[in-house]
PASEBA-1860 file (N, C-alpha, C; in nm, 3 decimals):
! residues 232
1> MTTTAASP> 9.490/4.513/2.118/9.540/4.351/2.162/9.639/4.316/2.038 ~ 9.746/4.258/2.118/9.823/4.176/2.004/9.835/4.028/2.012 ~ 9.846/4.010/1.877/9.908/3.816/1.909/9.995/3.791/1.907 ~ 10.044/3.670/1.960/10.183/3.656/1.920/10.161/3.486/1.824 ~ 10.258/3.475/1.714/10.255/3.379/1.648/10.265/3.287/1.704 ~ 10.257/3.129/1.729/10.258/3.025/1.819/10.384/2.960/1.739 ~ 10.510/2.974/1.856/10.636/2.879/1.760/10.618/2.770/1.768 ~ 10.668/2.710/1.616/10.695/2.552/1.583/10.667/2.473/1.651
9> PRRRMQGG> 10.674/2.358/1.704/10.748/2.296/1.790/10.841/2.174/1.726 ~ 10.935/2.184/1.793/11.053/2.128/1.822/11.085/2.027/1.765 ~ 11.131/1.981/1.628/11.192/1.851/1.594/11.242/1.783/1.708 ~ 11.182/1.654/1.712/11.283/1.607/1.823/11.374/1.500/1.724 ~ 11.483/1.519/1.836/11.596/1.443/1.742/11.559/1.282/1.687 ~ 11.645/1.252/1.609/11.611/1.056/1.616/11.720/1.005/1.681 ~ 11.776/0.957/1.781/11.909/0.933/1.807/11.907/0.769/1.750 ~ 11.825/0.712/1.704/11.863/0.596/1.631/11.939/0.476/1.768
17> PHLGALGI> 11.977/0.332/1.706/12.040/0.232/1.815/12.129/0.313/1.881 ~ 12.105/0.266/1.999/12.259/0.288/2.078/12.362/0.235/2.058 ~ 12.470/0.364/1.963/12.577/0.316/1.956/12.662/0.234/1.998 ~ 12.700/0.241/2.197/12.768/0.141/2.254/12.746/0.016/2.269 ~ 12.558/-0.014/2.250/12.506/-0.120/2.267/12.518/-0.181/2.118 ~ 12.528/-0.125/2.033/12.579/-0.174/1.853/12.748/-0.241/1.866 ~ 12.868/-0.174/1.930/12.940/-0.161/1.940/12.983/-0.339/1.999 ~ 12.893/-0.337/2.121/12.925/-0.472/2.212/12.878/-0.555/2.107
25> VVAALFLV> 12.783/-0.590/2.069/12.727/-0.678/1.964/12.812/-0.726/1.859 ~ 12.879/-0.602/1.793/12.961/-0.658/1.688/13.100/-0.727/1.795 ~ 13.148/-0.643/1.837/13.248/-0.735/1.954/13.240/-0.880/1.990 ~ 13.129/-0.858/2.055/13.047/-0.997/2.111/13.037/-1.123/2.001 ~ 12.961/-1.068/1.918/12.953/-1.179/1.822/13.090/-1.215/1.727 ~ 13.153/-1.165/1.745/13.316/-1.202/1.683/13.425/-1.261/1.782 ~ 13.406/-1.244/1.903/13.482/-1.296/1.976/13.416/-1.420/2.031 ~ 13.295/-1.453/2.038/13.229/-1.567/2.029/13.229/-1.683/1.885
33> GLVLGTAL> 13.222/-1.611/1.794/13.268/-1.719/1.668/13.374/-1.749/1.674 ~ 13.500/-1.653/1.735/13.664/-1.710/1.753/13.698/-1.804/1.886 ~ 13.617/-1.798/1.977/13.567/-1.878/2.105/13.529/-2.003/2.066 ~ 13.456/-2.011/2.012/13.329/-2.154/1.958/13.445/-2.261/1.883 ~ 13.498/-2.162/1.754/13.533/-2.246/1.652/13.685/-2.293/1.741 ~ 13.764/-2.217/1.794/13.841/-2.296/1.907/13.846/-2.414/1.963 ~ 13.708/-2.369/2.070/13.658/-2.497/2.143/13.622/-2.598/2.080 ~ 13.571/-2.606/1.914/13.516/-2.701/1.863/13.637/-2.765/1.798
41> AGGHPYPS> 13.717/-2.723/1.768/13.837/-2.800/1.691/13.954/-2.828/1.817 ~ 13.866/-2.857/1.906/13.993/-2.909/2.019/14.088/-2.807/2.062 ~ 14.050/-2.707/2.056/14.134/-2.585/2.105/14.303/-2.528/2.028 ~ 14.221/-2.609/1.886/14.296/-2.548/1.792/14.277/-2.421/1.704 ~ 14.337/-2.337/1.738/14.336/-2.204/1.683/14.338/-2.178/1.539 ~ 14.282/-2.129/1.440/14.194/-2.107/1.321/14.342/-2.076/1.257 ~ 14.429/-2.191/1.136/14.498/-2.167/1.114/14.579/-2.000/1.013 ~ 14.692/-1.955/1.035/14.779/-1.912/0.952/14.735/-1.936/0.846
49> PFGDSAAI> 14.787/-1.833/0.763/14.760/-1.871/0.580/14.919/-1.956/0.549 ~ 15.007/-1.879/0.630/15.153/-1.883/0.611/15.235/-2.001/0.673 ~ 15.092/-2.094/0.721/15.141/-2.229/0.798/15.190/-2.349/0.693 ~ 15.224/-2.479/0.702/15.209/-2.608/0.663/15.093/-2.598/0.588 ~ 15.107/-2.633/0.397/15.043/-2.646/0.378/14.930/-2.767/0.409 ~ 14.994/-2.887/0.474/14.922/-3.016/0.481/14.850/-2.972/0.604 ~ 14.932/-2.933/0.726/14.878/-2.961/0.844/14.716/-2.802/0.844 ~ 14.733/-2.738/0.736/14.665/-2.644/0.712/14.489/-2.737/0.617
57> VAYFRDNP> 14.544/-2.790/0.558/14.442/-2.854/0.469/14.372/-2.941/0.563 ~ 14.429/-3.038/0.648/14.382/-3.153/0.784/14.314/-3.061/0.896 ~ 14.379/-2.911/0.904/14.242/-2.828/0.981/14.125/-2.832/0.928 ~ 14.122/-2.813/0.784/13.946/-2.752/0.730/13.896/-2.920/0.753 ~ 13.987/-3.020/0.678/13.910/-3.114/0.663/13.829/-3.214/0.839 ~ 13.917/-3.149/0.923/13.903/-3.216/1.048/13.761/-3.159/1.132 ~ 13.804/-3.021/1.092/13.687/-2.913/1.150/13.576/-2.850/1.098 ~ 13.507/-2.894/1.032/13.398/-2.854/0.910/13.348/-2.775/1.030
65> DAVRIGGA> 13.280/-2.779/1.117/13.156/-2.747/1.239/13.244/-2.627/1.299 ~ 13.359/-2.643/1.356/13.422/-2.524/1.388/13.486/-2.452/1.291 ~ 13.499/-2.446/1.176/13.493/-2.366/1.059/13.375/-2.274/1.043 ~ 13.268/-2.373/1.001/13.137/-2.278/0.991/13.063/-2.191/1.067 ~ 13.103/-2.225/1.186/12.994/-2.154/1.272/13.093/-2.038/1.296 ~ 13.251/-2.076/1.266/13.316/-1.926/1.298/13.274/-1.814/1.192 ~ 13.258/-1.912/1.051/13.204/-1.820/0.955/13.066/-1.739/0.964 ~ 12.984/-1.810/1.022/12.867/-1.750/1.034/12.867/-1.689/1.131
73> FQFGAAIP> 12.926/-1.647/1.278/12.929/-1.586/1.355/12.996/-1.429/1.306 ~ 13.148/-1.454/1.223/13.204/-1.360/1.158/13.076/-1.249/1.029 ~ 13.013/-1.345/0.976/12.937/-1.275/0.892/12.820/-1.190/0.992 ~ 12.785/-1.262/1.111/12.668/-1.189/1.198/12.731/-1.081/1.240 ~ 12.839/-1.066/1.284/12.924/-0.964/1.305/12.906/-0.810/1.240 ~ 12.899/-0.846/1.126/12.917/-0.781/1.013/12.787/-0.642/0.993 ~ 12.696/-0.730/1.035/12.534/-0.669/1.030/12.574/-0.539/1.129 ~ 12.532/-0.584/1.215/12.556/-0.436/1.379/12.669/-0.342/1.301
81> LAIYAATV> 12.754/-0.406/1.241/12.886/-0.339/1.256/12.830/-0.222/1.113 ~ 12.768/-0.263/1.002/12.655/-0.130/0.911/12.612/-0.070/0.981 ~ 12.526/-0.127/1.038/12.427/-0.031/1.116/12.500/0.073/1.189 ~ 12.579/0.064/1.263/12.675/0.167/1.388/12.771/0.248/1.304 ~ 12.783/0.206/1.134/12.831/0.279/1.052/12.712/0.404/1.024 ~ 12.657/0.376/0.971/12.519/0.447/0.939/12.488/0.505/1.046 ~ 12.426/0.475/1.147/12.418/0.571/1.301/12.519/0.693/1.327 ~ 12.641/0.591/1.340/12.724/0.723/1.372/12.733/0.848/1.278
89> SARLHQLG> 12.728/0.810/1.161/12.734/0.909/1.043/12.617/1.001/1.043 ~ 12.518/0.932/1.038/12.383/1.033/1.097/12.419/1.088/1.184 ~ 12.453/1.022/1.349/12.447/1.156/1.467/12.533/1.232/1.447 ~ 12.616/1.207/1.374/12.758/1.344/1.338/12.712/1.468/1.261 ~ 12.601/1.470/1.203/12.536/1.496/1.081/12.412/1.596/1.181 ~ 12.347/1.543/1.268/12.295/1.576/1.367/12.340/1.679/1.460 ~ 12.445/1.669/1.501/12.575/1.726/1.579/12.627/1.846/1.487 ~ 12.588/1.861/1.378/12.613/1.971/1.341/12.778/1.966/1.218
97> IRVPGPTI> 12.771/1.845/1.229/12.925/1.800/1.161/12.923/1.835/0.974 ~ 12.960/1.923/0.908/12.975/1.913/0.790/13.073/1.925/0.699 ~ 13.217/1.814/0.814/13.331/1.804/0.696/13.276/1.672/0.632 ~ 13.419/1.602/0.597/13.367/1.475/0.508/13.414/1.370/0.573 ~ 13.423/1.399/0.745/13.456/1.290/0.855/13.328/1.230/0.875 ~ 13.169/1.217/0.907/13.100/1.178/0.882/13.074/1.040/0.731 ~ 13.087/1.122/0.617/13.091/1.039/0.496/13.211/0.904/0.484 ~ 13.326/0.964/0.538/13.445/0.908/0.572/13.388/0.743/0.654
105> ALAGGLLA> 13.344/0.802/0.781/13.341/0.700/0.871/13.218/0.585/0.832 ~ 13.118/0.649/0.704/13.019/0.572/0.679/13.052/0.491/0.573 ~ 13.139/0.571/0.485/13.238/0.463/0.384/13.312/0.354/0.466 ~ 13.368/0.399/0.497/13.464/0.336/0.603/13.390/0.205/0.693 ~ 13.282/0.232/0.761/13.264/0.147/0.821/13.164/0.010/0.740 ~ 13.080/0.042/0.606/13.017/-0.004/0.527/13.174/-0.149/0.447 ~ 13.243/-0.038/0.408/13.296/-0.133/0.349/13.436/-0.215/0.424 ~ 13.434/-0.226/0.577/13.481/-0.317/0.694/13.369/-0.414/0.695
113> SAFLALSG> 13.250/-0.377/0.674/13.134/-0.475/0.735/13.094/-0.563/0.601 ~ 13.164/-0.483/0.494/13.085/-0.565/0.386/13.239/-0.729/0.348 ~ 13.370/-0.657/0.349/13.420/-0.726/0.395/13.458/-0.858/0.498 ~ 13.367/-0.820/0.619/13.406/-0.937/0.725/13.272/-1.036/0.650 ~ 13.178/-0.960/0.616/13.049/-1.057/0.560/13.099/-1.189/0.464 ~ 13.182/-1.103/0.369/13.255/-1.162/0.257/13.356/-1.293/0.299 ~ 13.432/-1.243/0.427/13.543/-1.320/0.507/13.440/-1.475/0.544 ~ 13.318/-1.444/0.624/13.243/-1.554/0.688/13.173/-1.647/0.577
121> LIGWTLSR> 13.160/-1.600/0.452/13.098/-1.670/0.351/13.195/-1.755/0.307 ~ 13.303/-1.664/0.275/13.430/-1.759/0.245/13.461/-1.893/0.366 ~ 13.449/-1.864/0.476/13.455/-1.909/0.585/13.356/-2.030/0.571 ~ 13.265/-2.005/0.562/13.103/-2.091/0.544/13.197/-2.203/0.425 ~ 13.210/-2.138/0.318/13.282/-2.250/0.165/13.330/-2.347/0.174 ~ 13.420/-2.307/0.308/13.577/-2.347/0.345/13.513/-2.481/0.413 ~ 13.402/-2.477/0.489/13.358/-2.636/0.576/13.301/-2.712/0.484 ~ 13.253/-2.673/0.345/13.238/-2.787/0.288/13.299/-2.889/0.250
129> TEVQDDPA> 13.239/-3.073/0.207/13.337/-3.112/0.233/13.388/-3.181/0.076 ~ 13.262/-3.063/-0.026/13.307/-3.078/-0.168/13.432/-3.016/-0.213 ~ 13.460/-2.873/-0.139/13.582/-2.792/-0.113/13.743/-2.815/-0.066 ~ 13.673/-2.964/0.030/13.775/-2.989/0.085/13.873/-3.068/0.024 ~ 13.802/-3.155/-0.090/13.866/-3.258/-0.151/13.955/-3.237/-0.238 ~ 13.992/-3.087/-0.241/14.105/-3.012/-0.305/14.191/-2.946/-0.282 ~ 14.281/-2.966/-0.225/14.384/-2.897/-0.182/14.442/-2.760/-0.218 ~ 14.457/-2.746/-0.334/14.489/-2.662/-0.379/14.407/-2.557/-0.420
137> LVRALQFL> 14.235/-2.549/-0.379/14.163/-2.486/-0.339/14.145/-2.431/-0.212 ~ 14.133/-2.554/-0.133/14.128/-2.530/0.030/14.204/-2.362/0.054 ~ 14.336/-2.388/-0.014/14.467/-2.304/0.021/14.422/-2.154/-0.047 ~ 14.394/-2.174/-0.117/14.376/-2.050/-0.234/14.244/-1.977/-0.147 ~ 14.130/-2.019/-0.111/14.034/-2.000/-0.063/14.070/-1.942/0.060 ~ 14.160/-2.043/0.142/14.186/-1.949/0.232/14.285/-1.824/0.269 ~ 14.359/-1.793/0.200/14.448/-1.681/0.147/14.331/-1.568/0.126 ~ 14.250/-1.619/0.040/14.149/-1.517/0.023/14.022/-1.474/0.122
145> NFGAGGVA> 14.004/-1.560/0.258/13.969/-1.549/0.361/14.039/-1.465/0.437 ~ 14.165/-1.475/0.436/14.296/-1.371/0.502/14.250/-1.252/0.455 ~ 14.264/-1.271/0.369/14.279/-1.089/0.243/14.126/-1.031/0.304 ~ 14.028/-1.120/0.243/13.883/-1.021/0.326/13.923/-0.976/0.458 ~ 13.914/-1.060/0.553/13.892/-1.041/0.685/13.993/-0.991/0.748 ~ 14.125/-1.017/0.688/14.206/-0.954/0.781/14.256/-0.750/0.696 ~ 14.296/-0.763/0.628/14.377/-0.653/0.549/14.230/-0.541/0.472 ~ 14.135/-0.640/0.423/14.059/-0.535/0.381/13.909/-0.553/0.469
153> HVVPLGLL> 13.954/-0.580/0.532/13.859/-0.517/0.657/13.894/-0.481/0.752 ~ 14.044/-0.448/0.788/14.087/-0.384/0.902/14.095/-0.258/0.880 ~ 14.156/-0.224/0.735/14.195/-0.101/0.677/14.095/0.016/0.701 ~ 13.970/-0.058/0.595/13.843/0.041/0.615/13.801/0.057/0.745 ~ 13.834/-0.035/0.882/13.763/-0.002/0.998/13.849/0.118/1.032 ~ 13.971/0.086/1.039/14.039/0.258/1.011/13.968/0.374/1.005 ~ 13.961/0.383/0.901/13.867/0.456/0.849/13.739/0.555/0.935 ~ 13.676/0.424/0.973/13.582/0.451/1.019/13.587/0.509/1.164
161> LAGIAVPG> 13.716/0.429/1.212/13.750/0.504/1.351/13.774/0.653/1.298 ~ 13.893/0.713/1.212/13.927/0.821/1.161/13.815/0.902/1.159 ~ 13.692/0.892/1.074/13.558/0.989/1.082/13.503/1.011/1.196 ~ 13.504/0.920/1.246/13.471/0.983/1.415/13.583/1.077/1.477 ~ 13.672/1.028/1.450/13.797/1.084/1.599/13.790/1.183/1.537 ~ 13.822/1.241/1.457/13.891/1.373/1.408/13.768/1.474/1.406 ~ 13.635/1.474/1.362/13.529/1.553/1.420/13.519/1.568/1.544 ~ 13.530/1.433/1.615/13.504/1.402/1.773/13.641/1.503/1.865
169> LLARLLPK> 13.770/1.544/1.799/13.892/1.586/1.836/13.807/1.748/1.810 ~ 13.766/1.797/1.688/13.816/1.899/1.681/13.688/2.000/1.706 ~ 13.576/1.906/1.716/13.445/1.980/1.762/13.450/1.959/1.891 ~ 13.551/1.870/1.974/13.494/1.845/2.108/13.384/1.798/2.159 ~ 13.342/1.660/2.080/13.253/1.568/2.122/13.290/1.457/2.210 ~ 13.423/1.431/2.189/13.482/1.332/2.253/13.596/1.383/2.321 ~ 13.637/1.310/2.447/13.744/1.355/2.509/13.859/1.338/2.431 ~ 13.951/1.411/2.484/14.096/1.462/2.351/14.132/1.284/2.393
177> WLAWAGLV> 14.159/1.226/2.521/14.224/1.125/2.496/14.158/0.990/2.413 ~ 14.042/0.999/2.400/14.001/0.884/2.337/13.974/0.913/2.198 ~ 13.970/1.073/2.160/13.939/1.096/1.993/14.140/1.062/1.959 ~ 14.228/1.086/2.053/14.385/1.070/1.997/14.388/0.920/1.976 ~ 14.338/0.849/2.057/14.342/0.675/2.081/14.290/0.642/1.948 ~ 14.195/0.659/1.912/14.114/0.654/1.791/14.220/0.690/1.662 ~ 14.300/0.782/1.663/14.373/0.793/1.571/14.481/0.736/1.560 ~ 14.542/0.710/1.638/14.662/0.616/1.660/14.563/0.477/1.623
185> IAGIAELS> 14.558/0.398/1.651/14.411/0.281/1.615/14.399/0.279/1.514 ~ 14.354/0.416/1.435/14.332/0.417/1.276/14.493/0.402/1.154 ~ 14.566/0.476/1.233/14.698/0.475/1.185/14.774/0.305/1.177 ~ 14.703/0.288/1.261/14.800/0.116/1.282/14.695/0.033/1.195 ~ 14.551/0.081/1.147/14.485/-0.054/1.108/14.509/-0.004/0.928 ~ 14.576/0.161/0.902/14.625/0.174/0.782/14.755/0.116/0.714 ~ 14.845/0.072/0.856/14.967/0.053/0.806/14.958/-0.109/0.793 ~ 14.860/-0.171/0.817/14.850/-0.333/0.802/14.812/-0.366/0.680
193> TLALLVDG> 14.791/-0.247/0.593/14.820/-0.247/0.456/14.967/-0.365/0.428 ~ 15.055/-0.321/0.504/15.184/-0.359/0.485/15.221/-0.462/0.458 ~ 15.084/-0.616/0.550/15.044/-0.730/0.550/15.062/-0.843/0.400 ~ 15.017/-0.714/0.312/15.013/-0.744/0.163/15.128/-0.746/0.087 ~ 15.249/-0.716/0.213/15.355/-0.749/0.121/15.505/-0.760/0.211 ~ 15.409/-0.785/0.321/15.549/-0.847/0.377/15.505/-0.922/0.510 ~ 15.482/-1.076/0.458/15.411/-1.168/0.579/15.450/-1.088/0.730 ~ 15.550/-1.109/0.771/15.560/-1.071/0.902/15.442/-0.923/1.001
201> ASYLLPVA> 15.449/-0.866/0.850/15.336/-0.751/0.932/15.221/-0.809/0.976 ~ 15.175/-0.912/0.921/14.989/-0.925/0.993/14.982/-0.962/1.120 ~ 15.071/-0.935/1.206/15.055/-0.898/1.334/15.008/-0.761/1.404 ~ 14.984/-0.705/1.289/14.931/-0.565/1.316/14.781/-0.607/1.279 ~ 14.731/-0.705/1.233/14.580/-0.693/1.216/14.524/-0.720/1.338 ~ 14.553/-0.841/1.400/14.465/-0.819/1.505/14.504/-0.677/1.626 ~ 14.614/-0.653/1.650/14.642/-0.527/1.748/14.551/-0.430/1.712 ~ 14.489/-0.354/1.577/14.415/-0.294/1.505/14.290/-0.361/1.523
209> RFTALAWL> 14.246/-0.457/1.478/14.118/-0.505/1.520/14.034/-0.488/1.617 ~ 14.124/-0.561/1.737/14.046/-0.570/1.898/14.062/-0.461/1.941 ~ 14.169/-0.359/1.906/14.174/-0.172/1.964/14.027/-0.153/1.922 ~ 14.007/-0.144/1.780/13.909/-0.100/1.729/13.794/-0.099/1.789 ~ 13.792/-0.220/1.794/13.644/-0.315/1.897/13.589/-0.209/1.985 ~ 13.720/-0.230/2.061/13.693/-0.144/2.181/13.707/0.023/2.187 ~ 13.736/0.051/2.101/13.731/0.217/2.087/13.570/0.263/2.021 ~ 13.544/0.137/1.953/13.397/0.210/1.885/13.294/0.188/2.012
217> IAAGFLLP> 13.321/0.098/2.117/13.217/0.083/2.184/13.249/0.154/2.312 ~ 13.356/0.259/2.348/13.399/0.391/2.426/13.342/0.500/2.372 ~ 13.359/0.501/2.242/13.273/0.629/2.160/13.153/0.630/2.164 ~ 13.110/0.513/2.144/12.951/0.471/2.115/12.883/0.487/2.270 ~ 12.964/0.502/2.358/12.871/0.558/2.498/12.906/0.688/2.506 ~ 13.009/0.731/2.481/13.074/0.858/2.526/13.012/0.958/2.411 ~ 13.000/0.934/2.275/12.946/1.043/2.162/12.809/1.124/2.175 ~ 12.788/1.221/2.198/12.682/1.276/2.275/12.575/1.268/2.162
225> RQRARAEG> 12.473/1.283/2.231/12.363/1.250/2.109/12.332/1.428/2.081 ~ 12.334/1.536/2.153/12.314/1.669/2.162/12.425/1.775/2.190 ~ 12.430/1.868/2.096/12.537/1.950/2.091/12.538/2.015/2.237 ~ 12.610/2.039/2.274/12.613/2.135/2.466/12.610/2.265/2.362 ~ 12.553/2.364/2.457/12.506/2.492/2.381/12.599/2.593/2.441 ~ 12.661/2.655/2.387/12.773/2.768/2.391/12.715/2.871/2.506 ~ 12.733/2.860/2.600/12.781/2.988/2.743/12.784/3.159/2.686 ~ 12.676/3.205/2.735/12.683/3.337/2.708/12.572/3.413/2.673
END
């Protein structure tokens, strides 16, 4: 009489938070901050740092609540973005991806999250009356806010997309059109570095930011939890 050893129980894959839901939360918090900030400022959008200095200082002095709330929601959006980066990196590893992509995605996502949080904190600082009494300080902080929430956030956000899109394309984890779209958006995000050299290139920042948010949501819903078994 022969006996067979019982096969060890298969470990259940830990999927973590739903990536699509996380992407929606990031986008919703960021957009709600923009909408509320604009509404509380009487319909006036957050000023460009390249505008008239007197008008910019007046905006921060006259709309402290709008600036504070906008900064708070930006800071809030940074948290689920960090969770998204950690979760998608772990998911790619679980799917058998052993190239640098998951690590690039994690590094890019954490940097993007950190700079978005910093931008939110600078916005909160700009809402303080103690700061608004010094026009030169207001202008310096606004430029820093633009740098942190603009280039320093968007460029690593592109790395997050590239770190997902490349293995998603090569390992066929994502539809080809979505993977290629992610690479194009990531390229635009990297090109937005030019905003540090040419003021006119700053238009690349919102293009890359909002398309990246939409892409992260789509990728979050379409990236599988398990690798499809090869037939044969």
